[in-house]
C-alpha positions in Angstrom: -13.6 11.3 -47.1 -10.1 10.8 -47.9 -7.1 12.0 -47.2 -4.4 12.9 -50.3 -1.2 13.8 -50.4 1.5 14.0 -52.6 5.5 13.0 -52.0 8.4 13.8 -54.0 12.3 12.8 -53.3 14.5 16.1 -53.6 18.4 16.5 -52.9 20.1 20.2 -52.6 20.3 19.8 -56.4 16.3 19.8 -56.7 13.8 17.1 -57.1 14.7 13.6 -58.0 11.6 12.3 -58.6 7.6 12.9 -58.1 4.7 11.3 -59.2 4.9 13.2 -62.6 8.5 11.8 -63.4 8.0 8.3 -62.8 5.4 8.8 -65.2 8.0 10.3 -67.6 10.5 7.8 -67.2 7.9 4.8 -67.6 7.1 6.2 -70.7 10.2 7.0 -71.7 10.9 3.1 -71.2 7.7 2.1 -73.1 8.3 4.0 -76.4 12.0 4.6 -76.2 11.5 8.4 -77.0 11.5 11.1 -74.9 9.1 12.9 -77.5 6.6 10.0 -77.5 6.4 10.0 -74.0 5.9 13.8 -74.1 3.1 13.6 -76.6 1.3 10.7 -74.4 1.6 13.3 -71.6 0.4 16.4 -73.6 3.8 17.7 -72.3 6.0 20.3 -74.9 9.5 17.8 -75.4 11.1 20.7 -74.2 9.0 20.9 -70.9 9.6 17.0 -70.9 13.1 17.5 -71.2 13.5 19.8 -68.5 12.1 17.7 -66.2 14.3 15.1 -67.1 17.4 17.2 -67.2 16.5 18.5 -63.3 16.2 14.9 -62.4 19.8 14.2 -63.9 21.2 17.0 -62.3 19.8 16.8 -59.0 20.7 12.6 -59.4 23.9 10.9 -58.7 23.6 9.1 -61.7 21.9 9.4 -64.9 18.1 8.1 -65.2 17.9 8.1 -69.0 20.6 7.9 -71.7 20.3 8.9 -75.2 21.1 7.3 -78.4 21.8 9.2 -81.7 21.2 8.4 -85.4 22.0 4.7 -86.4 20.1 2.6 -88.5 17.4 2.2 -85.7 17.0 5.9 -85.4 18.4 6.6 -81.7 16.4 6.9 -79.0 16.1 7.1 -75.4 16.2 4.3 -72.2 15.5 4.5 -69.1 19.1 3.5 -67.3 19.2 0.6 -64.6 19.5 3.2 -61.8 16.7 5.2 -63.2 14.4 2.4 -62.8 15.7 1.1 -59.5 14.7 4.7 -58.5 11.1 4.5 -59.8 11.1 1.0 -58.2 12.1 2.8 -54.4 9.7 5.6 -54.9 6.7 3.8 -55.5 7.4 1.3 -53.0 8.1 4.6 -50.8 4.8 6.0 -51.6 2.9 2.9 -51.5 4.1 2.5 -47.9 3.2 6.0 -47.1 -0.7 5.8 -48.5 -0.9 2.7 -46.5 0.3 4.7 -43.0 -1.7 8.0 -44.2 -5.0 5.2 -44.7 -4.5 3.9 -41.0 -3.6 7.0 -39.4 -6.7 8.6 -41.2 -8.9 5.2 -39.7 -8.0 5.8 -36.3 -9.2 9.6 -36.0 -13.0 8.4 -37.1 -14.0 11.7 -38.9 
């Protein structure tokens, strides 16, 4: 048996960050493109944009920045705040799993 759980962080304005959004943001950082990140996750560009836009609206600072055109063709980058949010979420998530595993073992089901 295993214990299962999902966490996310939300504000009064909606979901700020979750496992799926962390994955999307990491792929944006890796590929430099929201479109490429969406394709890897098998999401439509529109769905990926809505997720990031909702997180940006729920956040006190932008999580991504877009750059248009130019010789390099533009793209999307993760902001320092976006990276710090990913780091904090992953640390909290890891602590949560450790706590749940410990609690689960106490009950010897």
